[in-house]
C-alpha positions in Angstrom: 77.7 -25.3 -115.8 79.5 -28.7 -117.6 79.7 -26.9 -120.6 82.2 -27.9 -122.8 84.3 -25.2 -124.8 86.5 -25.6 -127.8 89.6 -23.9 -126.3 91.3 -23.0 -129.6 88.3 -20.6 -130.0 89.4 -18.6 -126.8 92.4 -16.8 -125.7 93.3 -18.3 -122.4 94.6 -17.1 -118.8 98.0 -17.1 -118.8 98.1 -18.4 -115.8 97.4 -22.0 -115.5 97.5 -22.7 -111.8 94.1 -22.2 -111.8 92.6 -24.1 -114.9 89.9 -25.5 -112.7 89.0 -21.9 -112.0 88.2 -20.9 -115.6 85.1 -19.7 -116.4 83.0 -17.8 -119.2 82.6 -14.2 -119.2 82.7 -10.9 -121.1 85.1 -8.6 -122.0 84.2 -4.7 -122.6 83.1 -5.4 -125.8 80.6 -8.2 -124.6 82.8 -11.1 -126.6 82.7 -14.2 -124.8 86.2 -14.9 -123.0 87.7 -17.1 -120.8 88.0 -15.7 -116.9 89.9 -16.9 -113.8 86.6 -17.3 -111.4 88.1 -15.6 -108.2 85.6 -18.0 -105.9 86.5 -20.8 -107.3 90.4 -20.0 -107.8 90.3 -19.7 -103.8 89.2 -23.0 -103.7 91.6 -24.4 -106.0 94.6 -22.6 -103.7 92.4 -23.9 -100.7 93.3 -27.6 -102.1 97.0 -26.8 -102.7 97.3 -25.8 -99.3 95.8 -28.7 -98.1 98.1 -31.0 -100.1 101.3 -29.2 -98.8 100.4 -29.3 -95.2 99.3 -33.3 -95.6 102.8 -34.5 -94.8 103.5 -31.9 -92.4 100.6 -33.1 -90.2 101.5 -36.3 -90.4 105.2 -35.4 -89.3 103.7 -33.6 -86.4 101.0 -36.6 -85.0 104.2 -38.6 -84.7 105.9 -35.7 -82.9 103.1 -35.3 -80.8 102.5 -39.0 -80.1 106.2 -39.4 -78.8 105.9 -35.8 -76.8 102.7 -37.7 -74.9 104.8 -40.7 -74.3 107.7 -38.9 -72.9 105.5 -37.0 -71.0 106.5 -33.6 -72.4 103.3 -31.9 -71.9 104.9 -28.6 -73.1 106.4 -30.2 -76.4 103.0 -31.7 -77.0 101.2 -28.5 -76.9 103.6 -26.6 -78.7 102.6 -29.0 -81.6 99.3 -29.2 -80.8 99.0 -25.2 -81.7 101.5 -25.8 -84.8 98.9 -28.4 -86.2 96.2 -25.9 -85.5 97.8 -23.3 -87.0 98.1 -25.6 -90.1 94.5 -26.4 -90.0 93.4 -22.7 -90.1 95.7 -22.3 -93.3 92.6 -21.8 -95.5 90.7 -19.4 -93.5 93.3 -16.8 -93.3 91.2 -13.8 -93.8 94.0 -12.5 -96.7 92.8 -15.5 -99.1 89.0 -15.2 -98.0 89.0 -11.3 -98.7 91.3 -11.8 -101.9 89.8 -10.1 -105.0 92.1 -11.1 -107.5 94.6 -14.2 -108.8 97.6 -12.1 -107.4 96.0 -11.8 -104.2 95.4 -15.2 -103.6 98.6 -16.4 -104.9 99.9 -14.1 -102.4 99.0 -15.9 -99.7 101.4 -18.5 -98.9 102.4 -18.7 -95.2 106.3 -20.0 -94.7 104.9 -22.5 -92.2 103.5 -24.9 -95.3 107.3 -24.9 -96.5 108.0 -27.0 -93.2 
């Protein structure tokens, strides 16, 4: 909501991958605390996934055009399928249905490693 916090006044989440997803919440005693908003954390994770796939897509684009130049439609089709897999990485049900930061972080397919 754009509110600026004096972070020294709060115990902050230990997981620093999701600072852009920090939000104010309440503990069981109704004290104001900093929590990680899971929906915002999903968006942060999707951004990390997009950053990881970007160089992979660039490499695959070059390979795709080489396959087309060589009229290797089989190879071009395989590359196109891999590119679609990378495009869909942010739509994985495991990510969309995650209910905790731990579940979000568990969604990192091997194919994002290149």
